[in-house]
C-alpha positions in Angstrom: 52.6 -125.4 -118.9 51.0 -124.4 -115.6 53.5 -126.0 -113.3 56.1 -123.3 -113.2 56.4 -120.6 -110.5 56.8 -116.9 -111.1 58.9 -114.6 -109.0 59.1 -110.8 -109.5 62.0 -108.5 -108.5 63.0 -104.9 -109.0 66.5 -103.5 -109.1 67.3 -100.1 -107.5 67.6 -98.6 -110.9 63.9 -99.5 -111.6 64.4 -102.6 -113.8 61.5 -105.0 -113.4 62.4 -108.7 -113.4 60.2 -111.7 -113.9 61.7 -115.2 -113.3 59.8 -118.4 -114.2 61.8 -121.6 -113.9 60.5 -124.5 -116.0 62.8 -127.5 -116.1 61.1 -129.5 -118.8 63.6 -128.7 -121.5 67.3 -127.6 -121.2 66.7 -124.1 -122.7 66.0 -120.7 -121.4 64.3 -117.7 -122.9 65.3 -114.1 -122.3 62.9 -111.4 -123.2 63.3 -107.6 -122.7 60.4 -105.2 -123.3 60.9 -101.4 -123.5 57.9 -99.2 -123.1 58.5 -97.4 -126.3 56.8 -97.7 -129.6 55.6 -95.5 -132.5 53.2 -93.7 -130.2 56.1 -92.1 -128.4 57.6 -90.4 -131.5 57.3 -86.7 -131.9 56.2 -84.8 -135.0 58.6 -85.2 -137.8 60.3 -88.1 -136.1 58.2 -91.1 -137.1 60.0 -94.4 -137.4 62.5 -93.8 -134.6 61.3 -96.7 -132.4 61.5 -99.2 -135.2 64.9 -97.8 -136.3 66.2 -98.4 -132.8 65.0 -102.0 -132.9 67.6 -102.4 -135.7 70.3 -100.2 -134.1 70.1 -102.4 -130.9 71.8 -105.2 -133.0 74.5 -102.9 -134.4 77.0 -102.9 -131.6 77.4 -101.8 -128.0 80.1 -101.0 -125.5 81.8 -104.4 -125.5 80.2 -106.0 -128.6 81.3 -104.4 -131.9 79.3 -104.5 -135.2 77.1 -107.6 -135.6 78.7 -109.3 -132.6 75.3 -109.6 -130.8 73.9 -111.7 -133.6 77.2 -113.6 -134.1 77.6 -114.6 -130.4 74.0 -115.8 -130.1 74.0 -117.7 -133.4 77.1 -119.5 -132.2 75.2 -120.3 -129.0 72.4 -121.9 -131.1 69.9 -119.0 -130.8 68.1 -116.9 -133.3 67.5 -113.5 -131.6 64.7 -111.2 -132.8 63.2 -107.9 -132.1 59.8 -106.3 -133.0 58.2 -102.9 -132.6 54.6 -101.9 -132.4 52.6 -98.9 -131.4 53.3 -99.3 -127.7 56.5 -101.3 -127.1 59.7 -102.7 -128.5 60.8 -106.2 -127.5 63.9 -108.3 -127.9 63.9 -112.1 -127.5 66.3 -115.0 -127.6 66.1 -118.6 -126.5 69.4 -120.3 -125.7 70.7 -123.6 -124.3 70.5 -123.2 -120.5 74.3 -123.1 -120.2 74.4 -119.9 -122.3 71.9 -118.0 -120.2 74.6 -115.8 -118.7 75.8 -114.8 -122.2 72.3 -113.8 -123.2 71.8 -111.7 -120.1 75.2 -110.0 -120.5 74.5 -109.1 -124.1 71.1 -107.6 -123.2 72.7 -105.6 -120.4 75.6 -104.4 -122.7 73.3 -102.8 -125.2 70.9 -101.4 -122.5 73.8 -99.7 -120.8 76.3 -99.2 -123.6 74.7 -98.8 -126.9 75.5 -95.1 -127.2 79.2 -96.0 -126.9 79.0 -97.7 -130.3 76.3 -95.6 -132.0 78.0 -93.8 -134.9 76.8 -91.9 -138.0 77.9 -94.9 -140.0 75.7 -97.4 -138.1 72.8 -94.9 -138.1 73.1 -94.5 -141.9 73.4 -98.2 -142.4 70.3 -99.1 -140.5 68.4 -96.2 -141.8 68.9 -97.6 -145.3 67.8 -101.1 -144.1 64.6 -99.7 -142.7 63.9 -97.6 -145.8 64.4 -100.7 -147.9 62.0 -102.6 -145.6 59.4 -99.9 -146.2 59.8 -100.3 -150.0 59.5 -104.0 -149.9 56.6 -104.3 -147.4 54.6 -101.2 -148.1 55.4 -99.0 -151.1 56.2 -101.6 -153.8 53.7 -104.3 -152.8 50.1 -104.7 -154.1 47.8 -103.3 -151.3 51.0 -102.4 -149.5 49.7 -99.1 -148.2 46.4 -100.6 -147.0 47.3 -100.9 -143.3 48.9 -97.5 -143.2 45.8 -95.9 -144.7 43.4 -97.8 -142.4 45.3 -96.7 -139.3 45.4 -93.1 -140.4 41.6 -93.2 -141.0 40.9 -94.8 -137.6 43.1 -92.4 -135.6 43.0 -88.7 -136.6 46.0 -86.6 -137.7 48.0 -85.5 -134.7 47.0 -88.5 -132.6 50.0 -90.7 -131.5 48.5 -93.8 -133.2 47.9 -92.1 -136.5 51.1 -93.5 -138.1 52.7 -96.9 -138.3 56.0 -97.9 -136.7 57.7 -98.1 -140.1 57.7 -94.3 -140.3 57.9 -92.1 -143.4 60.8 -91.8 -145.8 61.1 -88.1 -145.1 61.3 -88.5 -141.3 63.8 -91.3 -141.6 66.0 -89.2 -143.8 65.7 -86.3 -141.4 66.8 -88.2 -138.3 70.2 -87.0 -137.1 72.7 -88.8 -134.9 71.8 -86.4 -132.1 68.1 -87.2 -132.6 68.9 -90.9 -132.2 71.0 -90.4 -129.1 68.3 -88.3 -127.5 65.6 -90.9 -128.3 67.7 -93.7 -126.7 68.4 -91.6 -123.6 64.7 -90.8 -123.1 63.3 -94.3 -123.6 65.9 -97.1 -123.2 66.2 -96.7 -119.4 66.1 -99.6 -116.9 63.0 -98.2 -115.3 61.2 -98.3 -118.6 62.0 -102.0 -119.2 60.9 -105.4 -118.1 63.2 -108.4 -118.2 61.7 -111.9 -118.2 63.6 -115.2 -118.0 61.7 -118.5 -118.5 63.0 -122.0 -118.7 65.7 -124.3 -117.2 67.7 -122.2 -114.8 68.4 -121.6 -111.2 66.5 -118.5 -110.0 69.1 -117.4 -107.5 71.9 -117.8 -109.9 70.0 -115.9 -112.7 69.1 -113.1 -110.3 72.8 -112.8 -109.3 73.8 -112.4 -112.9 71.1 -109.9 -113.5 72.2 -107.8 -110.5 75.8 -108.0 -111.7 75.2 -107.0 -115.3 72.1 -104.7 -115.1 72.4 -103.3 -111.6 75.1 -100.7 -112.5 73.2 -99.3 -115.4 72.2 -95.8 -114.6 70.8 -92.9 -116.5 68.0 -90.3 -116.2 64.7 -91.6 -114.8 62.2 -92.4 -117.5 59.8 -89.6 -118.2 56.6 -91.0 -119.5 55.2 -89.6 -122.7 52.2 -87.3 -122.4 48.9 -89.2 -122.4 47.5 -89.8 -125.8 44.9 -87.2 -126.8 41.5 -88.2 -125.6 39.8 -90.2 -128.3 36.2 -91.3 -128.3 35.8 -95.1 -128.0 33.6 -95.0 -131.1 34.4 -93.0 -134.3 31.0 -91.4 -134.3 30.8 -91.3 -138.1 32.1 -93.6 -140.8 34.7 -92.7 -143.3 35.5 -94.1 -146.8 38.4 -93.9 -149.1 38.7 -95.4 -152.6 42.1 -96.1 -154.1 42.8 -96.9 -157.7 46.0 -98.9 -158.0 47.8 -101.6 -159.9 46.4 -104.5 -157.8 45.3 -108.0 -159.0 41.7 -107.5 -157.9 39.4 -105.2 -156.0 39.5 -105.3 -152.2 37.4 -104.0 -149.3 39.0 -103.4 -145.9 37.3 -102.3 -142.7 38.8 -100.8 -139.5 36.8 -100.4 -136.3 37.7 -98.8 -133.0 37.6 -101.6 -130.4 37.7 -101.9 -126.6 41.1 -101.5 -124.9 43.2 -104.5 -124.1 42.8 -105.9 -120.6 39.0 -105.5 -120.5 36.3 -108.1 -120.7 34.9 -106.2 -123.7 38.2 -106.8 -125.5 37.7 -110.6 -125.2 34.2 -110.2 -126.6 35.7 -108.3 -129.5 38.2 -111.1 -130.2 35.4 -113.7 -130.2 33.2 -111.6 -132.5 35.9 -111.1 -135.0 36.7 -114.8 -134.9 33.1 -115.7 -135.5 33.1 -113.5 -138.6 36.4 -114.3 -140.2 38.6 -117.0 -138.5 38.5 -120.5 -140.0 36.9 -121.8 -143.1 33.5 -122.2 -141.4 33.4 -118.6 -140.1 30.4 -116.6 -141.0 31.9 -114.4 -143.7 34.0 -117.1 -145.2 31.0 -119.4 -145.5 29.0 -116.7 -147.3 31.6 -114.8 -149.4 34.3 -117.3 -150.1 32.6 -120.7 -150.1 29.0 -120.1 -151.0 28.9 -116.9 -153.2 32.5 -117.1 -154.3 32.5 -113.3 -154.4 35.7 -113.2 -152.4 38.9 -115.0 -153.1 40.3 -114.5 -149.6 39.2 -113.1 -146.3 40.9 -112.4 -143.0 40.1 -110.6 -139.7 41.9 -109.6 -136.6 42.2 -107.5 -133.5 45.2 -105.3 -132.7 45.1 -105.0 -128.9 46.1 -101.6 -127.6 46.1 -100.1 -124.0 46.8 -96.4 -124.7 44.0 -95.9 -127.2 41.0 -97.9 -128.5 42.1 -101.1 -130.0 41.7 -101.7 -133.7 39.6 -104.5 -135.3 39.9 -105.2 -139.0 38.5 -107.1 -142.0 40.4 -107.6 -145.2 38.5 -109.1 -148.2 39.8 -109.6 -151.7 37.2 -109.7 -154.4 37.0 -112.6 -156.9 37.6 -111.9 -160.6 33.9 -112.0 -161.4 32.8 -109.7 -158.6 32.8 -105.9 -158.3 33.7 -104.2 -155.0 30.2 -102.7 -154.9 28.7 -106.2 -155.0 31.2 -107.4 -152.4 30.4 -104.5 -150.1 26.6 -105.2 -150.4 27.0 -108.8 -149.4 29.4 -107.9 -146.6 27.0 -105.3 -145.2 24.2 -107.7 -145.3 26.1 -110.3 -143.2 27.3 -107.7 -140.8 23.8 -106.4 -140.4 22.5 -109.9 -139.8 25.2 -110.5 -137.2 24.3 -107.3 -135.3 20.6 -108.4 -135.2 21.0 -112.1 -134.3 24.5 -112.4 -132.7 26.4 -115.7 -132.8 24.9 -119.1 -132.7 26.1 -121.4 -130.0 28.1 -123.5 -132.6 29.8 -120.3 -133.8 30.7 -119.3 -130.3 32.2 -122.7 -129.5 34.2 -122.7 -132.8 35.5 -119.1 -132.3 36.6 -119.9 -128.7 38.4 -123.0 -129.9 40.2 -121.1 -132.6 41.4 -118.4 -130.2 42.3 -121.0 -127.6 44.4 -122.8 -130.1 46.2 -119.6 -131.1 46.9 -118.8 -127.4 48.2 -122.3 -126.5 50.4 -122.4 -129.6 52.0 -119.0 -128.5 52.5 -120.2 -124.9 53.8 -123.6 -125.6 57.4 -122.3 -126.0 59.5 -120.7 -123.2 60.0 -117.7 -125.5 56.2 -117.2 -125.9 55.7 -117.4 -122.2 58.5 -114.9 -121.5 57.0 -112.5 -124.0 53.6 -112.8 -122.4 55.0 -112.2 -118.9 56.7 -109.0 -120.2 53.4 -107.9 -121.8 51.5 -108.3 -118.5 54.1 -106.5 -116.5 54.5 -103.7 -119.0 50.9 -102.9 -119.7 49.1 -104.1 -116.6 51.7 -103.9 -113.9 51.2 -107.5 -112.8 51.8 -111.0 -114.0 49.6 -114.1 -113.6 51.7 -116.2 -111.3 52.2 -119.4 -113.2 48.7 -119.5 -114.6 49.2 -117.7 -117.9 47.2 -120.1 -120.0 44.4 -121.1 -117.6 43.6 -117.5 -116.7 43.4 -116.5 -120.4 41.3 -119.5 -121.3 38.9 -118.8 -118.4 38.5 -115.2 -119.8 37.6 -116.5 -123.2 35.2 -119.1 -121.8 33.4 -116.5 -119.8 32.4 -114.5 -122.9 28.7 -115.1 -123.5 26.7 -115.0 -126.7 24.8 -112.0 -125.4 28.0 -110.1 -124.9 29.1 -110.8 -128.4 25.7 -109.8 -129.7 25.8 -106.5 -127.8 29.3 -105.9 -129.0 28.4 -106.5 -132.6 25.4 -104.2 -132.4 27.4 -101.2 -131.0 30.9 -101.7 -132.4 30.6 -103.4 -135.8 28.4 -100.5 -136.9 28.8 -98.3 -140.0 29.2 -95.2 -137.8 32.2 -96.9 -136.1 34.2 -97.9 -139.2 36.7 -96.7 -141.7 36.2 -98.3 -145.2 39.1 -98.6 -147.6 38.4 -99.8 -151.2 41.0 -100.8 -153.7 39.9 -100.7 -157.4 42.2 -102.1 -160.0 43.4 -99.6 -162.5 46.0 -96.8 -163.1 46.5 -94.6 -160.1 44.8 -91.3 -160.7 43.0 -88.7 -158.7 39.3 -89.0 -159.2 36.7 -86.8 -157.4 35.8 -88.5 -154.1 38.8 -90.8 -154.4 42.3 -90.9 -153.1 45.1 -91.8 -155.5 47.9 -94.0 -154.3 50.9 -92.3 -152.8 
């Protein structure tokens, strides 16, 4: 994994290129990151970045309809796209002899999507996104949990206050001109990174890229205004209780965390892994395996660069346990962790868990291409051929004292939003928030 070289280039139109040949398998991955996510959406226009993730597969200048999917499927690839708060990405891994096709397709939609964007395609994908919202959020038990937590962690008016899925009202309000304006503002070459990893000749690939992408022009990208200054810590806790038709009670926490790219962010990842990753993590041992007060428990870190990152805990109560009892046990364990920090055994186990996740992600050419795009987009650099070893060294450098200090300051009641789901009929109760 660490034997390939990395070369960076930039076209005159601003497109950043990262090429990393790796001849182990006869495949090549193409990844394009655009520096646009839900944080770049204006008031009343939530959901636009995610909507465009879908529209990018709905035809371009020389590829009508679903032709992008069809051509790549015929080539043996399964293309994909995702959107988060800060970026939109598109990836495909193809047999090496189809690399030129993949590059041409990416260039055709970067430079020619507006030629194919119609009211019909907009309406079609608007309906698809609205249905996705119904299936994943509105009509699913606990489906609004993540949306609520994010809104509690980032105040109204802040660019990170809403999820990429957007609201039904804003999706309905989006016009064809709104969509065209959004594309022109954000889908420019100088707001994109193109990475190619795998079995290919760098000079040949660079020639194709110059041929297909070099002529794409357009207005220079104008960066969105900086996010409103937000304290790294919430300063005071918040709490919302939701009565809903759910199988059991649930307790969810959200914490403001250090920004990605910092040593403190690695300590945050280790701390959350100590608490909730793996069957022998501290909270699972206590709440799931010993007390059996929780039926399931998960934790994670959403790494962000334009605002404090977001750490979370998601705990479902067992049938015989009330949410009040669950919260009491949870607070007891979190308080103990803030006082004692991790044991050496917990630290080793958490590092191993995170390292396994990292290596699993980087074992494919697609995973490495995505990571190179991430580094170039958010940090303006790439680790030249040492993606895994650099990341592993950062994890190994985190000490027990750092995790202890992190837990004492960040995993604190004054820096958390608490969301509680109580089974029952949705109703407005004093001090509680009925489901939407």
